[in-house]
Steps between C-alpha positions, in 0.01 A plus 500: 500500500663382196874533513682665215744231378814654358679275262875543486625670182699284264858604459564643157763308309725781388846398388766729614799545280827426653706804540829459315798634672644805330811443306795693609599774255763405252820672589604764249818451304776719630716714277799265565297197400378676185861581404603136566218374275603733213867408544414128482291552191776696328755238601294220346439713185871577473587129534259407229613760241867434588511119503173374341342738255622810313326735269657581163397702201571388141691784337571377142332311217746208502241253645200602290239366469546296819580811701435852384655833589315623806411160635559489877571148630555329832817288498533184708841535668483166687465218247815578296707639785836336580427208733555551875597172654332554841154560345523326153283213626209748564521716186484345151817655362586417136725612223360692195366278229473549122205720429502676841469883485748639755593835640871547560771760547657582166852347457598801285339801671537511882181561689269442205220246532421304187225250406558228240393143427741218577583322174806296603607342832855377588627250236255600223619559147336797329508668158262703285434446135283734302340630824423143623658390830657149497542347845716185514453454125122536497302805393291659773126551454470843662139611486576796725765654259415816311690608183445854375791529253478296183864560417779264601790651700773238491632531854159541659319231298777247428680519842780406569611401149559863391719752678333823620536814292602832659218692671290187593512567871701184567714554818874482456526239785257270319689533170813389677357209700235363256751297282605296802139368531462397128488133407411372157315814405297501823535717809532272805355633828756457782425375851323748734382725210201532270421629151202742489312667219213741464171385342503808277795336330596767240543787748618318811849566638561164664762229546594542137631845576638483860546125584373259749289571810686391821287289735583743785349793305151345472255675736183299427221452253195723426176348636217725379429852375336707776467815295560597141524858364554630148845639557688671218815324377821624664324649798739316739787703352339828599640531846510871571275640777294700251441189286397296798260763637345547154450127455347467846231751408454322171424175683254673733307667216496191277484222753154374393521549120861375454503206744487172309226347711498173296857423612437537871597188700610318191742212578835530326627194321 
């Protein structure tokens, strides 16, 4: 009798996937850890805006057309800060140079921040003749300057050869001390101080009217415009609660149509 021959079945080659071990669930952040994270973030932000960057708004037209009323700028508070000896080899401190735009505390109005362009540094001889600035005997080529008044006002435009007339906003302190800095028809900038002027030269109340900028008063230099809004002239003088609330709603309603989008992130120089 023929025997049934049973052939062994071939083992199927089925690849079995390796089972990956389950990852332990990520522990949830506790309330205390969340508060610590927020506190650390706030501390870093506070350090930056206190010692590194500070936001300022341009309130007047004295720097037009370089800076307009309603330009909001970030100011570098590090580069022009007074040097600190224990860290001066890490941070590139430097003194203001001619042509720098600087933000500083007004030497005539306590607590008021002002922005001007540095025209003269310590030792420089300065005078104006027919609106032109002469620095150390040479006329300056100031492409950034704007003149809107065709008339010549002697004190303003031929400084310091002509004495100021009454009602010209020249501070009494400056009238008393300015003669001591005159030499051969020039104003000589003393050590540790700077001579600043606005780019909108005919309307700028600057060093011609209140004197030199002390080095210690300089906060920093504007880096770039982060927002620019068509703000009416003199808005910064309207400080009542009603004026502030009214202007806040004005900004909200006109944010898109009165923002100067073309000036956003423009470098200041």
